[in-house]
N, C-alpha and C positions, 0 to 999 in steps of 0.2 A: 780239284775241288772235290767231287764226290766220284771221281773216276769217269766222269762224263766227258766224252770226246765229241767232236763234230757229228760222227754217224748216229751216236745216241741221241744227241739234240735234234737232229733231223727226224729221227724216228718218232720222238716225243711230239714234235711240232705237227707231224703228219697225223698222228693219233688225235691230237687235240682239234685239228681241222676236221677230222671225220666225226669226232664226238659232238663237238659244239657248232660246227659250221662256220663259214667265212663271215657270216653277218654278225654273229655274237662275239667275235674276236676283240673288236674295239671295246665294247662293253666290259669284257673280262679284263683286258689290259687297263682300262681306266680304273676299275675297281681295285685291281691289284696295286696299281700306282698310288691310289688314295690310301690304301691299307698301309703301304711302306711309308708314305709321307707321314701319316698319323703316328705310326710306330716310332719314327725318327723324332717327331715333335715331342712324343710322350717321353722318350729317353732323355732329350735335351732338357725338357722342362723339369724333369725329375732331378737332373744333375745341377741345375741352376738354383733350385730351391733348397734352403737349409733344412735339415732334418728337424721335425718338430718332436720333442719329447713330451709324452703325456704321463703324468705321475698317477 
């Protein structure tokens, strides 16, 4: 993917735990999940609607 292996991902996870703390991780994960869901919904809605031409 981006050259990230298991050791790099573990280091990133540890840094996130240090910076945000264990209590904030569920909130961050939920916000990230909602953002991805909205992005996918926006892309699929965009593909379903025909393009509107304005003169």
